[in-house]
mmJSON file of the N, C-alpha and C atoms, coordinates in Angstrom:
{"data_MODEL":{"atom_site":{
"group_PDB":["ATOM","ATOM","ATOM","ATOM","ATOM","ATOM","ATOM","ATOM","ATOM","ATOM","ATOM","ATOM","ATOM","ATOM","ATOM","ATOM","ATOM","ATOM","ATOM","ATOM","ATOM","ATOM","ATOM","ATOM","ATOM","ATOM","ATOM","ATOM","ATOM","ATOM","ATOM","ATOM","ATOM","ATOM","ATOM","ATOM","ATOM","ATOM","ATOM","ATOM","ATOM","ATOM","ATOM","ATOM","ATOM","ATOM","ATOM","ATOM","ATOM","ATOM","ATOM","ATOM","ATOM","ATOM","ATOM","ATOM","ATOM","ATOM","ATOM","ATOM","ATOM","ATOM","ATOM","ATOM","ATOM","ATOM","ATOM","ATOM","ATOM","ATOM","ATOM","ATOM","ATOM","ATOM","ATOM","ATOM","ATOM","ATOM","ATOM","ATOM","ATOM","ATOM","ATOM","ATOM","ATOM","ATOM","ATOM","ATOM","ATOM","ATOM","ATOM","ATOM","ATOM","ATOM","ATOM","ATOM","ATOM","ATOM","ATOM","ATOM","ATOM","ATOM","ATOM","ATOM","ATOM","ATOM","ATOM","ATOM","ATOM","ATOM","ATOM","ATOM","ATOM","ATOM","ATOM","ATOM","ATOM","ATOM","ATOM","ATOM","ATOM","ATOM","ATOM","ATOM","ATOM","ATOM","ATOM","ATOM","ATOM","ATOM","ATOM","ATOM","ATOM","ATOM","ATOM","ATOM","ATOM","ATOM","ATOM","ATOM","ATOM","ATOM","ATOM","ATOM","ATOM","ATOM","ATOM","ATOM","ATOM","ATOM","ATOM","ATOM","ATOM","ATOM","ATOM","ATOM","ATOM","ATOM","ATOM","ATOM","ATOM","ATOM","ATOM","ATOM","ATOM","ATOM","ATOM","ATOM","ATOM","ATOM","ATOM","ATOM","ATOM","ATOM","ATOM","ATOM","ATOM","ATOM","ATOM","ATOM","ATOM","ATOM","ATOM","ATOM","ATOM","ATOM","ATOM","ATOM","ATOM","ATOM","ATOM","ATOM","ATOM","ATOM","ATOM","ATOM","ATOM","ATOM","ATOM","ATOM","ATOM","ATOM","ATOM","ATOM","ATOM","ATOM","ATOM","ATOM","ATOM","ATOM","ATOM","ATOM","ATOM","ATOM","ATOM","ATOM","ATOM","ATOM","ATOM","ATOM","ATOM","ATOM","ATOM","ATOM","ATOM","ATOM","ATOM","ATOM","ATOM","ATOM","ATOM","ATOM","ATOM","ATOM"],
"id":[1,2,3,4,5,6,7,8,9,10,11,12,13,14,15,16,17,18,19,20,21,22,23,24,25,26,27,28,29,30,31,32,33,34,35,36,37,38,39,40,41,42,43,44,45,46,47,48,49,50,51,52,53,54,55,56,57,58,59,60,61,62,63,64,65,66,67,68,69,70,71,72,73,74,75,76,77,78,79,80,81,82,83,84,85,86,87,88,89,90,91,92,93,94,95,96,97,98,99,100,101,102,103,104,105,106,107,108,109,110,111,112,113,114,115,116,117,118,119,120,121,122,123,124,125,126,127,128,129,130,131,132,133,134,135,136,137,138,139,140,141,142,143,144,145,146,147,148,149,150,151,152,153,154,155,156,157,158,159,160,161,162,163,164,165,166,167,168,169,170,171,172,173,174,175,176,177,178,179,180,181,182,183,184,185,186,187,188,189,190,191,192,193,194,195,196,197,198,199,200,201,202,203,204,205,206,207,208,209,210,211,212,213,214,215,216,217,218,219,220,221,222,223,224,225,226,227,228,229,230,231,232,233,234],
"type_symbol":["N","C","C","N","C","C","N","C","C","N","C","C","N","C","C","N","C","C","N","C","C","N","C","C","N","C","C","N","C","C","N","C","C","N","C","C","N","C","C","N","C","C","N","C","C","N","C","C","N","C","C","N","C","C","N","C","C","N","C","C","N","C","C","N","C","C","N","C","C","N","C","C","N","C","C","N","C","C","N","C","C","N","C","C","N","C","C","N","C","C","N","C","C","N","C","C","N","C","C","N","C","C","N","C","C","N","C","C","N","C","C","N","C","C","N","C","C","N","C","C","N","C","C","N","C","C","N","C","C","N","C","C","N","C","C","N","C","C","N","C","C","N","C","C","N","C","C","N","C","C","N","C","C","N","C","C","N","C","C","N","C","C","N","C","C","N","C","C","N","C","C","N","C","C","N","C","C","N","C","C","N","C","C","N","C","C","N","C","C","N","C","C","N","C","C","N","C","C","N","C","C","N","C","C","N","C","C","N","C","C","N","C","C","N","C","C","N","C","C","N","C","C","N","C","C","N","C","C","N","C","C","N","C","C"],
"label_atom_id":["N","CA","C","N","CA","C","N","CA","C","N","CA","C","N","CA","C","N","CA","C","N","CA","C","N","CA","C","N","CA","C","N","CA","C","N","CA","C","N","CA","C","N","CA","C","N","CA","C","N","CA","C","N","CA","C","N","CA","C","N","CA","C","N","CA","C","N","CA","C","N","CA","C","N","CA","C","N","CA","C","N","CA","C","N","CA","C","N","CA","C","N","CA","C","N","CA","C","N","CA","C","N","CA","C","N","CA","C","N","CA","C","N","CA","C","N","CA","C","N","CA","C","N","CA","C","N","CA","C","N","CA","C","N","CA","C","N","CA","C","N","CA","C","N","CA","C","N","CA","C","N","CA","C","N","CA","C","N","CA","C","N","CA","C","N","CA","C","N","CA","C","N","CA","C","N","CA","C","N","CA","C","N","CA","C","N","CA","C","N","CA","C","N","CA","C","N","CA","C","N","CA","C","N","CA","C","N","CA","C","N","CA","C","N","CA","C","N","CA","C","N","CA","C","N","CA","C","N","CA","C","N","CA","C","N","CA","C","N","CA","C","N","CA","C","N","CA","C","N","CA","C","N","CA","C","N","CA","C","N","CA","C","N","CA","C","N","CA","C","N","CA","C"],
"label_alt_id":[null,null,null,null,null,null,null,null,null,null,null,null,null,null,null,null,null,null,null,null,null,null,null,null,null,null,null,null,null,null,null,null,null,null,null,null,null,null,null,null,null,null,null,null,null,null,null,null,null,null,null,null,null,null,null,null,null,null,null,null,null,null,null,null,null,null,null,null,null,null,null,null,null,null,null,null,null,null,null,null,null,null,null,null,null,null,null,null,null,null,null,null,null,null,null,null,null,null,null,null,null,null,null,null,null,null,null,null,null,null,null,null,null,null,null,null,null,null,null,null,null,null,null,null,null,null,null,null,null,null,null,null,null,null,null,null,null,null,null,null,null,null,null,null,null,null,null,null,null,null,null,null,null,null,null,null,null,null,null,null,null,null,null,null,null,null,null,null,null,null,null,null,null,null,null,null,null,null,null,null,null,null,null,null,null,null,null,null,null,null,null,null,null,null,null,null,null,null,null,null,null,null,null,null,null,null,null,null,null,null,null,null,null,null,null,null,null,null,null,null,null,null,null,null,null,null,null,null,null,null,null,null,null,null],
"label_comp_id":["UNK","UNK","UNK","UNK","UNK","UNK","UNK","UNK","UNK","UNK","UNK","UNK","UNK","UNK","UNK","UNK","UNK","UNK","UNK","UNK","UNK","UNK","UNK","UNK","UNK","UNK","UNK","UNK","UNK","UNK","UNK","UNK","UNK","UNK","UNK","UNK","UNK","UNK","UNK","UNK","UNK","UNK","UNK","UNK","UNK","UNK","UNK","UNK","UNK","UNK","UNK","UNK","UNK","UNK","UNK","UNK","UNK","UNK","UNK","UNK","UNK","UNK","UNK","UNK","UNK","UNK","UNK","UNK","UNK","UNK","UNK","UNK","UNK","UNK","UNK","UNK","UNK","UNK","UNK","UNK","UNK","UNK","UNK","UNK","UNK","UNK","UNK","UNK","UNK","UNK","UNK","UNK","UNK","UNK","UNK","UNK","UNK","UNK","UNK","UNK","UNK","UNK","UNK","UNK","UNK","UNK","UNK","UNK","UNK","UNK","UNK","UNK","UNK","UNK","UNK","UNK","UNK","UNK","UNK","UNK","UNK","UNK","UNK","UNK","UNK","UNK","UNK","UNK","UNK","UNK","UNK","UNK","UNK","UNK","UNK","UNK","UNK","UNK","UNK","UNK","UNK","UNK","UNK","UNK","UNK","UNK","UNK","UNK","UNK","UNK","UNK","UNK","UNK","UNK","UNK","UNK","UNK","UNK","UNK","UNK","UNK","UNK","UNK","UNK","UNK","UNK","UNK","UNK","UNK","UNK","UNK","UNK","UNK","UNK","UNK","UNK","UNK","UNK","UNK","UNK","UNK","UNK","UNK","UNK","UNK","UNK","UNK","UNK","UNK","UNK","UNK","UNK","UNK","UNK","UNK","UNK","UNK","UNK","UNK","UNK","UNK","UNK","UNK","UNK","UNK","UNK","UNK","UNK","UNK","UNK","UNK","UNK","UNK","UNK","UNK","UNK","UNK","UNK","UNK","UNK","UNK","UNK","UNK","UNK","UNK","UNK","UNK","UNK","UNK","UNK","UNK","UNK","UNK","UNK"],
"label_asym_id":["A","A","A","A","A","A","A","A","A","A","A","A","A","A","A","A","A","A","A","A","A","A","A","A","A","A","A","A","A","A","A","A","A","A","A","A","A","A","A","A","A","A","A","A","A","A","A","A","A","A","A","A","A","A","A","A","A","A","A","A","A","A","A","A","A","A","A","A","A","A","A","A","A","A","A","A","A","A","A","A","A","A","A","A","A","A","A","A","A","A","A","A","A","A","A","A","A","A","A","A","A","A","A","A","A","A","A","A","A","A","A","A","A","A","A","A","A","A","A","A","A","A","A","A","A","A","A","A","A","A","A","A","A","A","A","A","A","A","A","A","A","A","A","A","A","A","A","A","A","A","A","A","A","A","A","A","A","A","A","A","A","A","A","A","A","A","A","A","A","A","A","A","A","A","A","A","A","A","A","A","A","A","A","A","A","A","A","A","A","A","A","A","A","A","A","A","A","A","A","A","A","A","A","A","A","A","A","A","A","A","A","A","A","A","A","A","A","A","A","A","A","A","A","A","A","A","A","A","A","A","A","A","A","A"],
"label_entity_id":["1","1","1","1","1","1","1","1","1","1","1","1","1","1","1","1","1","1","1","1","1","1","1","1","1","1","1","1","1","1","1","1","1","1","1","1","1","1","1","1","1","1","1","1","1","1","1","1","1","1","1","1","1","1","1","1","1","1","1","1","1","1","1","1","1","1","1","1","1","1","1","1","1","1","1","1","1","1","1","1","1","1","1","1","1","1","1","1","1","1","1","1","1","1","1","1","1","1","1","1","1","1","1","1","1","1","1","1","1","1","1","1","1","1","1","1","1","1","1","1","1","1","1","1","1","1","1","1","1","1","1","1","1","1","1","1","1","1","1","1","1","1","1","1","1","1","1","1","1","1","1","1","1","1","1","1","1","1","1","1","1","1","1","1","1","1","1","1","1","1","1","1","1","1","1","1","1","1","1","1","1","1","1","1","1","1","1","1","1","1","1","1","1","1","1","1","1","1","1","1","1","1","1","1","1","1","1","1","1","1","1","1","1","1","1","1","1","1","1","1","1","1","1","1","1","1","1","1","1","1","1","1","1","1"],
"label_seq_id":[1,1,1,2,2,2,3,3,3,4,4,4,5,5,5,6,6,6,7,7,7,8,8,8,9,9,9,10,10,10,11,11,11,12,12,12,13,13,13,14,14,14,15,15,15,16,16,16,17,17,17,18,18,18,19,19,19,20,20,20,21,21,21,22,22,22,23,23,23,24,24,24,25,25,25,26,26,26,27,27,27,28,28,28,29,29,29,30,30,30,31,31,31,32,32,32,33,33,33,34,34,34,35,35,35,36,36,36,37,37,37,38,38,38,39,39,39,40,40,40,41,41,41,42,42,42,43,43,43,44,44,44,45,45,45,46,46,46,47,47,47,48,48,48,49,49,49,50,50,50,51,51,51,52,52,52,53,53,53,54,54,54,55,55,55,56,56,56,57,57,57,58,58,58,59,59,59,60,60,60,61,61,61,62,62,62,63,63,63,64,64,64,65,65,65,66,66,66,67,67,67,68,68,68,69,69,69,70,70,70,71,71,71,72,72,72,73,73,73,74,74,74,75,75,75,76,76,76,77,77,77,78,78,78],
"pdbx_PDB_ins_code":[null,null,null,null,null,null,null,null,null,null,null,null,null,null,null,null,null,null,null,null,null,null,null,null,null,null,null,null,null,null,null,null,null,null,null,null,null,null,null,null,null,null,null,null,null,null,null,null,null,null,null,null,null,null,null,null,null,null,null,null,null,null,null,null,null,null,null,null,null,null,null,null,null,null,null,null,null,null,null,null,null,null,null,null,null,null,null,null,null,null,null,null,null,null,null,null,null,null,null,null,null,null,null,null,null,null,null,null,null,null,null,null,null,null,null,null,null,null,null,null,null,null,null,null,null,null,null,null,null,null,null,null,null,null,null,null,null,null,null,null,null,null,null,null,null,null,null,null,null,null,null,null,null,null,null,null,null,null,null,null,null,null,null,null,null,null,null,null,null,null,null,null,null,null,null,null,null,null,null,null,null,null,null,null,null,null,null,null,null,null,null,null,null,null,null,null,null,null,null,null,null,null,null,null,null,null,null,null,null,null,null,null,null,null,null,null,null,null,null,null,null,null,null,null,null,null,null,null,null,null,null,null,null,null],
"Cartn_x":[-11.586,-10.358,-9.203,-8.396,-7.282,-6.18,-5.463,-4.348,-3.095,-2.971,-1.845,-1.26,0.057,0.743,0.612,0.263,0.109,1.437,2.528,3.823,4.576,4.775,5.621,4.847,3.54,2.755,2.839,3.378,3.47,2.071,1.937,0.661,0.901,-0.165,-0.065,0.715,1.475,2.203,1.512,1.518,0.936,2.054,1.916,2.927,2.359,3.22,2.806,3.307,2.426,2.846,3.196,4.392,4.854,4.981,4.26,4.293,5.515,5.673,6.795,6.709,5.47,5.284,5.304,5.71,5.825,4.469,3.402,2.07,1.971,1.533,1.522,0.094,-0.119,-1.394,-1.109,-2.052,-1.871,-1.908,-1.081,-1.063,-0.778,-1.291,-1.046,-0.315,0.697,1.432,1.034,0.43,-0.02,1.107,1.197,2.2,1.812,2.805,2.596,2.155,0.84,0.298,-0.151,0.102,-0.292,-1.015,-2.022,-2.673,-1.966,-1.369,-0.592,-1.02,-0.937,-1.146,0.203,0.426,1.66,1.294,2.102,1.857,2.679,1.997,2.639,2.86,4.096,4.418,4.122,4.422,4.242,2.778,1.846,0.416,-0.267,0.478,-0.032,-1.298,-1.217,-2.357,-1.86,-2.729,-2.448,-2.932,-2.176,-2.63,-2.614,-3.622,-3.696,-3.218,-2.29,-1.763,-1.822,-2.055,-1.987,-0.653,0.326,1.695,2.242,3.18,3.891,4.971,5.498,6.551,7.797,8.04,9.166,8.96,7.728,7.436,7.619,7.325,7.549,9.039,9.868,11.317,11.762,11.146,11.473,11.125,9.973,9.554,10.509,10.934,11.881,13.217,13.631,14.939,14.953,13.943,13.951,13.148,12.238,11.414,10.031,9.043,7.65,7.353,7.875,7.557,8.016,9.213,9.747,8.917,8.501,7.685,6.317,5.714,4.395,4.47,5.542,5.709,5.779,6.495,6.581,5.236,4.48,3.153,2.23,2.287,1.451,1.857,3.138,3.613,3.081,2.916,2.353,0.833,0.198,-1.25,-1.994,-1.324,-1.975,-2.669,-3.972,-4.664,-4.238,-4.05,-3.658,-4.668],
"Cartn_y":[-50.798,-51.41,-50.823,-51.675,-51.225,-50.646,-49.697,-49.086,-49.912,-50.976,-51.9,-52.119,-52.083,-52.332,-53.805,-54.095,-55.476,-56.227,-55.534,-56.187,-56.308,-55.192,-55.194,-55.421,-55.187,-55.34,-54.145,-53.032,-51.828,-51.377,-50.945,-50.439,-49.225,-48.639,-47.413,-47.642,-46.622,-46.647,-45.717,-46.071,-45.224,-44.693,-43.45,-42.841,-41.6,-40.829,-39.609,-38.39,-37.379,-36.069,-35.291,-34.776,-34.118,-32.63,-31.822,-30.376,-29.787,-28.491,-27.794,-27.911,-27.967,-28.097,-29.554,-30.439,-31.885,-32.555,-31.956,-32.55,-33.575,-34.779,-35.863,-36.192,-36.272,-36.708,-37.804,-38.721,-39.849,-39.368,-39.979,-39.66,-40.925,-40.979,-42.129,-41.647,-42.394,-42.112,-43.164,-42.712,-43.621,-43.86,-45.067,-45.312,-44.589,-44.305,-43.608,-44.628,-44.873,-45.889,-45.274,-46.008,-45.606,-46.775,-46.47,-47.505,-47.533,-48.669,-48.782,-50.0,-49.885,-51.027,-51.473,-52.779,-53.357,-54.397,-54.491,-55.487,-56.722,-57.837,-59.113,-59.837,-59.858,-60.359,-61.846,-62.631,-64.086,-64.477,-63.678,-63.984,-63.073,-62.146,-61.183,-60.487,-59.897,-59.154,-58.079,-57.109,-56.048,-56.485,-56.13,-56.357,-55.029,-54.822,-53.607,-53.935,-53.138,-53.324,-52.012,-52.117,-50.955,-51.059,-50.305,-50.475,-49.18,-49.331,-48.18,-47.782,-46.587,-46.132,-46.985,-47.498,-48.406,-49.706,-50.171,-51.393,-51.176,-49.976,-49.675,-49.786,-49.288,-49.391,-50.856,-51.647,-53.069,-53.788,-53.478,-54.092,-53.7,-52.44,-52.0,-52.734,-52.964,-53.555,-55.064,-55.776,-57.24,-57.818,-57.048,-57.533,-57.925,-57.654,-57.895,-59.374,-60.222,-61.655,-62.264,-61.919,-62.462,-62.0,-60.734,-60.185,-60.856,-61.051,-61.688,-63.14,-63.851,-65.233,-65.305,-64.362,-64.336,-63.993,-63.094,-62.746,-63.962,-64.711,-65.909,-66.976,-67.08,-68.031,-67.684,-66.377,-65.928,-66.059,-66.267,-66.428,-65.147,-64.137,-62.855,-63.015,-62.728,-62.871,-61.78,-62.171,-61.209,-61.265],
"Cartn_z":[66.564,66.128,66.941,67.508,68.324,67.45,68.006,67.275,67.509,66.729,66.855,65.46,65.366,64.099,63.732,62.481,62.023,61.998,61.718,61.547,62.866,63.542,64.74,66.027,66.017,67.232,68.162,67.686,68.516,68.898,70.155,70.635,71.501,72.02,72.794,74.089,74.484,75.746,76.728,78.001,79.039,79.913,80.31,81.162,81.82,82.426,83.106,82.363,82.283,81.817,83.083,83.168,84.391,84.125,84.916,84.748,85.461,85.32,85.969,87.489,88.006,89.458,89.903,89.0,89.259,89.477,88.953,89.004,87.878,88.203,87.225,86.785,85.483,84.919,83.903,83.767,82.846,81.399,80.592,79.17,78.384,77.152,76.271,75.031,74.638,73.406,72.38,71.291,70.25,69.245,68.68,67.637,66.348,65.539,64.269,63.224,63.136,62.23,60.909,59.855,58.508,57.847,57.039,56.232,54.883,54.554,53.328,52.544,51.211,50.327,49.826,49.861,49.353,48.309,47.26,46.223,46.536,46.768,47.057,45.727,45.274,43.939,43.81,44.857,44.766,44.571,45.11,44.972,43.953,43.378,42.399,42.877,44.078,44.615,45.578,45.829,46.787,48.16,49.199,50.571,51.296,52.149,52.949,54.354,54.846,56.19,56.939,58.236,59.121,59.851,59.407,59.883,60.465,61.382,61.917,60.925,61.09,60.192,60.364,61.566,61.775,61.003,60.903,60.159,58.66,58.168,56.755,56.446,57.337,57.158,57.214,58.089,58.189,56.885,56.322,55.064,53.935,53.908,52.888,53.023,54.255,54.505,54.253,54.772,54.73,53.579,53.037,51.938,52.416,51.59,51.958,52.144,51.274,51.349,52.667,53.112,54.354,55.56,55.54,56.633,56.663,55.486,55.402,55.89,55.537,55.997,57.522,58.141,59.601,60.232,59.6,60.112,60.057,58.978,58.853,59.87,60.168,61.173,62.562,62.805,64.089,64.128,62.968,62.918,62.642,62.135,61.808,60.458,60.374,59.088,58.121,56.848,55.805,54.688],
"occupancy":[1.0,1.0,1.0,1.0,1.0,1.0,1.0,1.0,1.0,1.0,1.0,1.0,1.0,1.0,1.0,1.0,1.0,1.0,1.0,1.0,1.0,1.0,1.0,1.0,1.0,1.0,1.0,1.0,1.0,1.0,1.0,1.0,1.0,1.0,1.0,1.0,1.0,1.0,1.0,1.0,1.0,1.0,1.0,1.0,1.0,1.0,1.0,1.0,1.0,1.0,1.0,1.0,1.0,1.0,1.0,1.0,1.0,1.0,1.0,1.0,1.0,1.0,1.0,1.0,1.0,1.0,1.0,1.0,1.0,1.0,1.0,1.0,1.0,1.0,1.0,1.0,1.0,1.0,1.0,1.0,1.0,1.0,1.0,1.0,1.0,1.0,1.0,1.0,1.0,1.0,1.0,1.0,1.0,1.0,1.0,1.0,1.0,1.0,1.0,1.0,1.0,1.0,1.0,1.0,1.0,1.0,1.0,1.0,1.0,1.0,1.0,1.0,1.0,1.0,1.0,1.0,1.0,1.0,1.0,1.0,1.0,1.0,1.0,1.0,1.0,1.0,1.0,1.0,1.0,1.0,1.0,1.0,1.0,1.0,1.0,1.0,1.0,1.0,1.0,1.0,1.0,1.0,1.0,1.0,1.0,1.0,1.0,1.0,1.0,1.0,1.0,1.0,1.0,1.0,1.0,1.0,1.0,1.0,1.0,1.0,1.0,1.0,1.0,1.0,1.0,1.0,1.0,1.0,1.0,1.0,1.0,1.0,1.0,1.0,1.0,1.0,1.0,1.0,1.0,1.0,1.0,1.0,1.0,1.0,1.0,1.0,1.0,1.0,1.0,1.0,1.0,1.0,1.0,1.0,1.0,1.0,1.0,1.0,1.0,1.0,1.0,1.0,1.0,1.0,1.0,1.0,1.0,1.0,1.0,1.0,1.0,1.0,1.0,1.0,1.0,1.0,1.0,1.0,1.0,1.0,1.0,1.0,1.0,1.0,1.0,1.0,1.0,1.0,1.0,1.0,1.0,1.0,1.0,1.0],
"B_iso_or_equiv":[0.0,0.0,0.0,0.0,0.0,0.0,0.0,0.0,0.0,0.0,0.0,0.0,0.0,0.0,0.0,0.0,0.0,0.0,0.0,0.0,0.0,0.0,0.0,0.0,0.0,0.0,0.0,0.0,0.0,0.0,0.0,0.0,0.0,0.0,0.0,0.0,0.0,0.0,0.0,0.0,0.0,0.0,0.0,0.0,0.0,0.0,0.0,0.0,0.0,0.0,0.0,0.0,0.0,0.0,0.0,0.0,0.0,0.0,0.0,0.0,0.0,0.0,0.0,0.0,0.0,0.0,0.0,0.0,0.0,0.0,0.0,0.0,0.0,0.0,0.0,0.0,0.0,0.0,0.0,0.0,0.0,0.0,0.0,0.0,0.0,0.0,0.0,0.0,0.0,0.0,0.0,0.0,0.0,0.0,0.0,0.0,0.0,0.0,0.0,0.0,0.0,0.0,0.0,0.0,0.0,0.0,0.0,0.0,0.0,0.0,0.0,0.0,0.0,0.0,0.0,0.0,0.0,0.0,0.0,0.0,0.0,0.0,0.0,0.0,0.0,0.0,0.0,0.0,0.0,0.0,0.0,0.0,0.0,0.0,0.0,0.0,0.0,0.0,0.0,0.0,0.0,0.0,0.0,0.0,0.0,0.0,0.0,0.0,0.0,0.0,0.0,0.0,0.0,0.0,0.0,0.0,0.0,0.0,0.0,0.0,0.0,0.0,0.0,0.0,0.0,0.0,0.0,0.0,0.0,0.0,0.0,0.0,0.0,0.0,0.0,0.0,0.0,0.0,0.0,0.0,0.0,0.0,0.0,0.0,0.0,0.0,0.0,0.0,0.0,0.0,0.0,0.0,0.0,0.0,0.0,0.0,0.0,0.0,0.0,0.0,0.0,0.0,0.0,0.0,0.0,0.0,0.0,0.0,0.0,0.0,0.0,0.0,0.0,0.0,0.0,0.0,0.0,0.0,0.0,0.0,0.0,0.0,0.0,0.0,0.0,0.0,0.0,0.0,0.0,0.0,0.0,0.0,0.0,0.0],
"pdbx_formal_charge":[null,null,null,null,null,null,null,null,null,null,null,null,null,null,null,null,null,null,null,null,null,null,null,null,null,null,null,null,null,null,null,null,null,null,null,null,null,null,null,null,null,null,null,null,null,null,null,null,null,null,null,null,null,null,null,null,null,null,null,null,null,null,null,null,null,null,null,null,null,null,null,null,null,null,null,null,null,null,null,null,null,null,null,null,null,null,null,null,null,null,null,null,null,null,null,null,null,null,null,null,null,null,null,null,null,null,null,null,null,null,null,null,null,null,null,null,null,null,null,null,null,null,null,null,null,null,null,null,null,null,null,null,null,null,null,null,null,null,null,null,null,null,null,null,null,null,null,null,null,null,null,null,null,null,null,null,null,null,null,null,null,null,null,null,null,null,null,null,null,null,null,null,null,null,null,null,null,null,null,null,null,null,null,null,null,null,null,null,null,null,null,null,null,null,null,null,null,null,null,null,null,null,null,null,null,null,null,null,null,null,null,null,null,null,null,null,null,null,null,null,null,null,null,null,null,null,null,null,null,null,null,null,null,null],
"auth_seq_id":[1,1,1,2,2,2,3,3,3,4,4,4,5,5,5,6,6,6,7,7,7,8,8,8,9,9,9,10,10,10,11,11,11,12,12,12,13,13,13,14,14,14,15,15,15,16,16,16,17,17,17,18,18,18,19,19,19,20,20,20,21,21,21,22,22,22,23,23,23,24,24,24,25,25,25,26,26,26,27,27,27,28,28,28,29,29,29,30,30,30,31,31,31,32,32,32,33,33,33,34,34,34,35,35,35,36,36,36,37,37,37,38,38,38,39,39,39,40,40,40,41,41,41,42,42,42,43,43,43,44,44,44,45,45,45,46,46,46,47,47,47,48,48,48,49,49,49,50,50,50,51,51,51,52,52,52,53,53,53,54,54,54,55,55,55,56,56,56,57,57,57,58,58,58,59,59,59,60,60,60,61,61,61,62,62,62,63,63,63,64,64,64,65,65,65,66,66,66,67,67,67,68,68,68,69,69,69,70,70,70,71,71,71,72,72,72,73,73,73,74,74,74,75,75,75,76,76,76,77,77,77,78,78,78],
"auth_comp_id":["UNK","UNK","UNK","UNK","UNK","UNK","UNK","UNK","UNK","UNK","UNK","UNK","UNK","UNK","UNK","UNK","UNK","UNK","UNK","UNK","UNK","UNK","UNK","UNK","UNK","UNK","UNK","UNK","UNK","UNK","UNK","UNK","UNK","UNK","UNK","UNK","UNK","UNK","UNK","UNK","UNK","UNK","UNK","UNK","UNK","UNK","UNK","UNK","UNK","UNK","UNK","UNK","UNK","UNK","UNK","UNK","UNK","UNK","UNK","UNK","UNK","UNK","UNK","UNK","UNK","UNK","UNK","UNK","UNK","UNK","UNK","UNK","UNK","UNK","UNK","UNK","UNK","UNK","UNK","UNK","UNK","UNK","UNK","UNK","UNK","UNK","UNK","UNK","UNK","UNK","UNK","UNK","UNK","UNK","UNK","UNK","UNK","UNK","UNK","UNK","UNK","UNK","UNK","UNK","UNK","UNK","UNK","UNK","UNK","UNK","UNK","UNK","UNK","UNK","UNK","UNK","UNK","UNK","UNK","UNK","UNK","UNK","UNK","UNK","UNK","UNK","UNK","UNK","UNK","UNK","UNK","UNK","UNK","UNK","UNK","UNK","UNK","UNK","UNK","UNK","UNK","UNK","UNK","UNK","UNK","UNK","UNK","UNK","UNK","UNK","UNK","UNK","UNK","UNK","UNK","UNK","UNK","UNK","UNK","UNK","UNK","UNK","UNK","UNK","UNK","UNK","UNK","UNK","UNK","UNK","UNK","UNK","UNK","UNK","UNK","UNK","UNK","UNK","UNK","UNK","UNK","UNK","UNK","UNK","UNK","UNK","UNK","UNK","UNK","UNK","UNK","UNK","UNK","UNK","UNK","UNK","UNK","UNK","UNK","UNK","UNK","UNK","UNK","UNK","UNK","UNK","UNK","UNK","UNK","UNK","UNK","UNK","UNK","UNK","UNK","UNK","UNK","UNK","UNK","UNK","UNK","UNK","UNK","UNK","UNK","UNK","UNK","UNK","UNK","UNK","UNK","UNK","UNK","UNK"],
"auth_asym_id":["A","A","A","A","A","A","A","A","A","A","A","A","A","A","A","A","A","A","A","A","A","A","A","A","A","A","A","A","A","A","A","A","A","A","A","A","A","A","A","A","A","A","A","A","A","A","A","A","A","A","A","A","A","A","A","A","A","A","A","A","A","A","A","A","A","A","A","A","A","A","A","A","A","A","A","A","A","A","A","A","A","A","A","A","A","A","A","A","A","A","A","A","A","A","A","A","A","A","A","A","A","A","A","A","A","A","A","A","A","A","A","A","A","A","A","A","A","A","A","A","A","A","A","A","A","A","A","A","A","A","A","A","A","A","A","A","A","A","A","A","A","A","A","A","A","A","A","A","A","A","A","A","A","A","A","A","A","A","A","A","A","A","A","A","A","A","A","A","A","A","A","A","A","A","A","A","A","A","A","A","A","A","A","A","A","A","A","A","A","A","A","A","A","A","A","A","A","A","A","A","A","A","A","A","A","A","A","A","A","A","A","A","A","A","A","A","A","A","A","A","A","A","A","A","A","A","A","A","A","A","A","A","A","A"],
"auth_atom_id":["N","CA","C","N","CA","C","N","CA","C","N","CA","C","N","CA","C","N","CA","C","N","CA","C","N","CA","C","N","CA","C","N","CA","C","N","CA","C","N","CA","C","N","CA","C","N","CA","C","N","CA","C","N","CA","C","N","CA","C","N","CA","C","N","CA","C","N","CA","C","N","CA","C","N","CA","C","N","CA","C","N","CA","C","N","CA","C","N","CA","C","N","CA","C","N","CA","C","N","CA","C","N","CA","C","N","CA","C","N","CA","C","N","CA","C","N","CA","C","N","CA","C","N","CA","C","N","CA","C","N","CA","C","N","CA","C","N","CA","C","N","CA","C","N","CA","C","N","CA","C","N","CA","C","N","CA","C","N","CA","C","N","CA","C","N","CA","C","N","CA","C","N","CA","C","N","CA","C","N","CA","C","N","CA","C","N","CA","C","N","CA","C","N","CA","C","N","CA","C","N","CA","C","N","CA","C","N","CA","C","N","CA","C","N","CA","C","N","CA","C","N","CA","C","N","CA","C","N","CA","C","N","CA","C","N","CA","C","N","CA","C","N","CA","C","N","CA","C","N","CA","C","N","CA","C","N","CA","C","N","CA","C","N","CA","C","N","CA","C","N","CA","C"],
"pdbx_PDB_model_num":[1,1,1,1,1,1,1,1,1,1,1,1,1,1,1,1,1,1,1,1,1,1,1,1,1,1,1,1,1,1,1,1,1,1,1,1,1,1,1,1,1,1,1,1,1,1,1,1,1,1,1,1,1,1,1,1,1,1,1,1,1,1,1,1,1,1,1,1,1,1,1,1,1,1,1,1,1,1,1,1,1,1,1,1,1,1,1,1,1,1,1,1,1,1,1,1,1,1,1,1,1,1,1,1,1,1,1,1,1,1,1,1,1,1,1,1,1,1,1,1,1,1,1,1,1,1,1,1,1,1,1,1,1,1,1,1,1,1,1,1,1,1,1,1,1,1,1,1,1,1,1,1,1,1,1,1,1,1,1,1,1,1,1,1,1,1,1,1,1,1,1,1,1,1,1,1,1,1,1,1,1,1,1,1,1,1,1,1,1,1,1,1,1,1,1,1,1,1,1,1,1,1,1,1,1,1,1,1,1,1,1,1,1,1,1,1,1,1,1,1,1,1,1,1,1,1,1,1,1,1,1,1,1,1]
}}}
């Protein structure tokens, strides 16, 4: 399973780790993903989402129903 946020689509970034001697090696930065359960009031059921911490803040700010509607419009299975 890929480490991708269900809501925002955040995924791993690739870049270089640069040492003091300017030696460069590849490094990957993973998003801060959490497995969370949310209660969807309109359907009276719990949904499990793998979301980044930024997505948790988005859900708190905009509301779960609005976020779920946008996910369904994009074709993300819930």
